[in-house]
C-alpha positions in Angstrom: -2.2 -61.4 24.8 -4.2 -59.5 22.2 -7.3 -61.5 22.9 -9.5 -59.3 25.1 -11.1 -62.5 26.5 -7.8 -63.4 28.2 -7.7 -59.9 29.8 -11.3 -60.4 30.9 -10.4 -63.8 32.3 -7.6 -62.2 34.4 -9.9 -59.4 35.7 -12.5 -61.9 36.7 -10.0 -64.0 38.7 -8.3 -61.1 40.4 -11.1 -58.7 41.0 -14.1 -61.1 41.5 -13.0 -64.6 42.3 -10.4 -63.8 45.0 -11.4 -60.2 45.6 -7.8 -59.0 45.8 -7.1 -56.4 48.4 -4.2 -54.0 48.5 -1.0 -55.6 49.9 -2.3 -59.2 49.5 0.3 -61.7 48.7 -1.2 -63.9 45.9 0.3 -67.1 44.6 -0.2 -67.8 40.9 0.5 -71.4 39.8 0.6 -72.7 36.3 2.8 -74.1 33.6 4.4 -72.3 30.6 1.5 -73.0 28.3 -0.6 -70.6 30.4 1.9 -67.7 30.1 -0.5 -65.3 28.3 -3.1 -65.6 31.2 -0.4 -65.6 33.9 1.1 -62.3 32.5 -2.4 -60.7 32.4 -3.1 -61.9 36.0 0.3 -60.4 37.1 -0.7 -57.1 35.6 -4.1 -57.1 37.2 -2.6 -58.0 40.6 -0.1 -55.1 40.3 -3.0 -52.7 39.5 -4.8 -53.9 42.6 -1.8 -53.2 44.7 -1.1 -56.8 45.5 2.2 -58.8 45.6 2.2 -61.5 43.0 4.2 -64.7 43.5 4.5 -66.5 40.2 5.3 -70.2 40.0 5.6 -71.4 36.4 6.4 -75.1 36.0 7.7 -76.7 32.8 5.5 -79.3 31.2 6.3 -82.9 32.2 7.7 -82.4 35.8 4.8 -84.3 37.4 5.5 -87.3 35.1 9.1 -87.3 36.1 8.2 -87.2 39.8 5.8 -90.1 39.6 8.0 -92.2 37.4 11.4 -91.6 39.0 10.6 -90.4 42.5 12.0 -92.2 45.5 9.8 -93.3 48.4 10.6 -90.3 50.5 9.3 -88.0 47.7 5.8 -89.3 48.3 5.9 -89.3 52.1 7.4 -85.9 52.9 6.2 -82.3 53.0 9.2 -80.1 52.8 9.3 -76.8 54.8 8.9 -74.7 51.7 5.5 -76.2 50.9 4.2 -75.4 54.4 5.7 -71.9 54.2 4.1 -71.2 50.8 0.7 -72.3 52.0 0.9 -70.2 55.2 2.3 -67.1 53.6 -0.1 -66.7 50.7 -3.3 -64.6 51.3 -4.8 -66.2 48.2 -3.9 -68.5 45.3 -4.8 -68.7 41.7 -4.3 -72.2 40.1 -4.3 -72.6 36.4 -4.4 -75.9 34.5 -3.0 -75.9 31.0 -1.9 -79.4 30.1 0.0 -80.3 26.9 -0.8 -84.0 27.3 -3.8 -85.0 29.5 -2.7 -88.6 29.4 0.9 -88.1 30.6 0.2 -89.9 34.0 -1.9 -92.8 32.6 0.8 -95.4 33.2 1.8 -94.1 36.7 1.3 -96.5 39.7 -2.0 -95.4 41.3 -0.6 -96.2 44.7 1.9 -93.4 44.3 -0.8 -91.0 43.4 -2.9 -92.0 46.3 0.0 -91.7 48.7 0.9 -88.3 47.4 -2.6 -87.0 47.9 -2.6 -88.4 51.4 0.8 -86.8 52.3 -0.1 -83.4 50.9 -3.5 -83.2 52.6 -2.3 -81.0 55.5 -0.9 -78.4 53.0 -4.1 -78.6 51.0 -6.1 -78.0 54.2 -4.2 -74.8 54.9 -4.8 -73.5 51.4 -8.5 -74.3 51.5 -9.0 -72.1 54.5 -7.8 -69.1 52.5 -9.0 -67.5 49.3 -8.4 -69.7 46.3 -9.6 -70.2 42.7 -8.9 -72.8 40.1 -9.3 -72.1 36.4 -8.2 -73.4 33.0 -6.3 -72.0 30.0 -7.3 -73.5 26.7 -4.7 -75.9 25.1 -4.8 -78.3 22.1 -4.8 -81.2 24.5 -8.1 -80.1 26.1 -9.5 -79.3 22.7 -8.7 -82.8 21.5 -10.3 -84.3 24.6 -13.4 -82.2 23.9 -13.4 -83.2 20.2 -13.1 -79.6 19.2 -10.7 -77.4 17.3 -8.7 -75.1 19.5 -10.6 -72.0 18.2 -13.9 -73.7 19.0 -12.7 -74.8 22.4 -11.5 -71.3 23.2 -15.0 -70.0 22.4 -16.5 -72.7 24.6 -14.2 -71.8 27.6 -14.6 -68.1 27.3 -18.4 -68.4 27.0 -18.6 -70.6 30.1 -16.7 -68.0 32.2 -18.5 -65.0 30.6 -15.2 -63.6 29.4 -16.9 -62.9 26.1 -19.2 -60.5 27.7 -18.7 -56.7 28.1 -19.3 -56.9 31.8 -18.5 -60.5 32.9 -18.6 -59.8 36.6 -22.2 -58.6 36.3 -23.0 -61.9 34.7 -21.5 -63.8 37.7 -23.4 -61.7 40.1 -26.7 -62.5 38.2 -25.8 -66.2 38.3 -25.3 -65.9 42.1 -28.8 -64.5 42.5 -30.4 -67.3 40.4 -28.6 -69.9 42.5 -29.6 -68.2 45.7 -33.3 -68.8 44.8 -32.6 -72.5 44.4 -30.9 -72.7 47.7 -33.8 -70.9 49.3 -36.2 -73.5 47.9 -34.1 -76.3 49.4 -33.9 -74.7 52.8 -35.2 -77.1 55.5 -35.1 -80.2 53.2 -34.3 -83.4 55.1 -34.0 -86.0 52.3 -32.8 -85.9 48.7 -33.6 -88.7 46.3 -32.1 -89.0 42.8 -33.6 -91.3 40.2 -32.5 -91.9 36.6 -31.1 -94.6 34.3 -29.6 -97.3 36.6 -30.0 -95.0 39.6 -32.1 -94.8 42.7 -30.2 -93.3 45.6 -31.2 -91.2 48.6 -29.5 -89.5 51.5 -30.1 -87.0 54.3 -29.1 -83.4 54.1 -30.7 -82.5 57.4 -28.8 -79.6 59.1 -26.4 -79.4 56.2 -25.9 -76.1 54.3 -26.1 -75.6 50.5 -23.3 -73.4 49.2 -23.7 -71.0 46.3 -20.7 -71.8 44.0 -20.7 -68.6 42.0 -17.1 -68.3 40.6 -15.1 -67.6 43.8 -13.5 -71.1 44.0 -13.9 -72.5 40.5 -13.8 -70.5 37.2 -16.0 -71.4 35.5 -18.6 -72.2 38.2 -22.3 -72.6 38.2 -23.5 -75.1 40.9 -25.0 -75.4 44.3 -23.6 -78.1 46.6 -23.7 -79.6 50.1 -22.5 -82.7 51.9 -24.8 -85.7 52.5 -25.0 -86.9 56.1 -22.2 -89.4 56.1 -24.1 -92.5 57.3 -27.3 -91.8 55.4 -26.5 -92.8 51.8 -28.5 -95.7 50.5 -29.0 -97.1 47.0 -27.2 -97.3 43.8 -26.0 -95.1 41.0 -24.7 -95.5 37.5 -22.7 -92.5 36.3 -23.1 -91.4 32.7 -19.7 -89.9 32.0 -16.2 -91.2 32.7 -14.1 -89.8 35.6 -11.0 -88.3 34.0 -8.3 -88.4 36.7 -4.6 -88.5 36.7 -4.3 -89.3 33.0 -6.9 -92.0 33.1 -10.5 -92.4 32.2 -12.6 -94.5 34.6 -15.8 -95.3 32.7 -19.0 -97.1 33.3 -18.8 -96.5 37.1 -21.5 -98.1 39.2 -21.6 -97.7 43.0 -23.8 -99.3 45.6 -24.1 -97.7 49.1 -25.3 -99.2 52.4 -25.3 -97.1 55.5 -23.2 -94.4 53.8 -20.4 -96.7 52.6 -19.6 -98.0 49.2 -20.2 -101.8 49.3 -19.9 -102.5 45.6 -17.8 -100.6 43.0 -17.5 -101.6 39.4 -16.4 -99.9 36.2 -16.2 -101.0 32.5 -12.8 -99.3 32.1 -10.0 -98.9 34.6 -11.9 -100.7 37.4 -8.6 -101.5 39.2 -7.7 -97.9 39.4 -11.1 -97.0 40.8 -10.8 -99.7 43.5 -7.2 -98.7 44.4 -8.3 -95.1 45.0 -11.2 -96.3 47.2 -8.5 -97.9 49.4 -6.8 -94.5 50.0 -8.5 -94.1 53.4 -11.8 -94.8 55.2 -13.3 -91.5 53.9 -12.8 -92.5 50.3 -15.7 -94.9 50.6 -18.2 -92.2 51.7 -19.7 -89.3 49.9 -18.3 -85.8 50.7 -20.4 -83.7 48.3 -23.7 -83.5 46.4 -23.8 -80.9 43.7 -26.3 -79.7 41.2 -24.9 -78.1 37.9 -26.6 -74.9 36.8 -24.4 -73.4 34.1 -26.5 -73.4 31.0 -23.6 -72.2 28.9 -22.0 -75.6 29.5 -24.1 -78.2 27.7 -21.6 -80.8 26.6 -19.2 -83.2 28.3 -15.5 -82.3 27.6 -13.7 -84.7 29.9 -12.7 -82.0 32.3 -14.3 -81.9 35.7 -13.9 -78.2 36.2 -16.5 -77.7 33.4 -18.4 -81.0 33.4 -19.7 -80.9 37.0 -21.3 -77.5 36.1 -23.3 -78.8 33.1 -26.8 -77.5 33.6 -29.2 -80.4 34.2 -26.6 -82.7 35.8 -25.8 -83.7 39.4 -22.5 -84.9 40.8 -21.7 -86.9 43.9 -18.1 -86.8 45.1 -16.4 -89.5 47.0 -14.0 -88.4 49.7 -13.3 -85.0 51.4 -16.3 -82.8 52.2 -16.2 -79.0 52.5 -16.4 -77.8 56.0 -18.6 -74.9 55.1 -21.4 -77.3 54.2 -21.3 -78.9 57.7 -19.8 -82.1 56.2 -17.6 -84.2 58.4 -16.0 -86.7 56.0 -12.2 -86.6 55.9 -10.2 -88.0 53.0 -7.2 -87.4 50.9 -9.3 -87.7 47.7 -12.2 -85.8 46.4 -13.6 -87.4 43.2 -16.6 -85.9 41.5 -18.8 -88.3 39.4 -21.5 -87.0 37.1 -25.1 -88.2 36.5 -27.0 -86.6 33.6 -30.7 -86.0 34.5 -31.7 -84.2 31.3 -33.4 -87.3 29.8 -35.7 -89.0 32.3 -33.9 -88.1 35.5 -35.3 -86.3 38.6 -34.4 -84.9 42.0 -36.8 -85.2 44.8 -36.7 -83.2 48.0 -38.7 -84.8 50.8 -40.7 -86.6 48.2 -41.5 -83.6 46.1 -40.1 -83.1 42.6 -37.4 -80.4 42.6 -36.0 -81.0 39.2 -37.2 -83.1 36.3 -35.4 -83.7 33.0 -32.8 -81.2 34.0 -35.4 -78.4 34.6 -36.2 -76.9 38.0 -39.8 -76.9 39.1 -40.0 -73.8 41.3 -43.4 -72.2 42.1 
């Protein structure tokens, strides 16, 4: 609680990310490891005149649910879950895991079913103000191959919490990203090339969104939704997807008429293929994003940070975001990252937009 960066983190979330208004009811969700941040958020919400609703879960309850849950646990939305989603004006979600591999032995069919069941609740929450963030723990530091102190420095730098006026920094990032979006306006086709990759798709009539810290903290990306039936080509992703306690590495996907027709992985291929069976939308792209956060330059096995790496792109299988004009529906949204900093390029209507991770703007 004495770390001023934690207090800055809370101020960013409350006063910038969700723009708290007087008398808002704000849900704050996290586990006990994030208590210092949760307490600071509570204080900031009270100062703003809001009504905080705190839900602090013990570590390990998700593992118990997936290991010992009965069939109805994965097929039922209880009234409280609907009521909570409907009654909150905004939500702040905090990840702070003690063991990032706790779900690695869980049946992937249960995880897919749970995602599918909870989609109506998730849809309600997505229509309101929400933000997802991370509180540094030893588990995340170990995944990133850092000491906890170094990892804390990395996290607080990425969210500008180490700055005197972090909100001013986020507003400046918003302006830089707005220039990129302006350059992309009117683009019909995007093509991405790189190692093992040559993929193209239409973005005609789709809208690029300026992700400037209002949904993810940290942020630093612009994104849209490919036209669902337009995706053609192949892509090899450079980093593993770290999902539900597993690493799916060496992913290669081939698309024809917008649909995944081949999917392979060097590690946990079975899990990948099981998730692709979740629903019809899981086989199509729901998002194309370009990472712009230059304070994030290394992969840490956490998608909240990794998809923002400056000089990378990510293509997400599954649910698209309505504000982009995307129409794909799915219970999953899986971001997969391609590094373009060494030999990669993005083309818009045949013209180079980015090369080797650097934007070529006139």
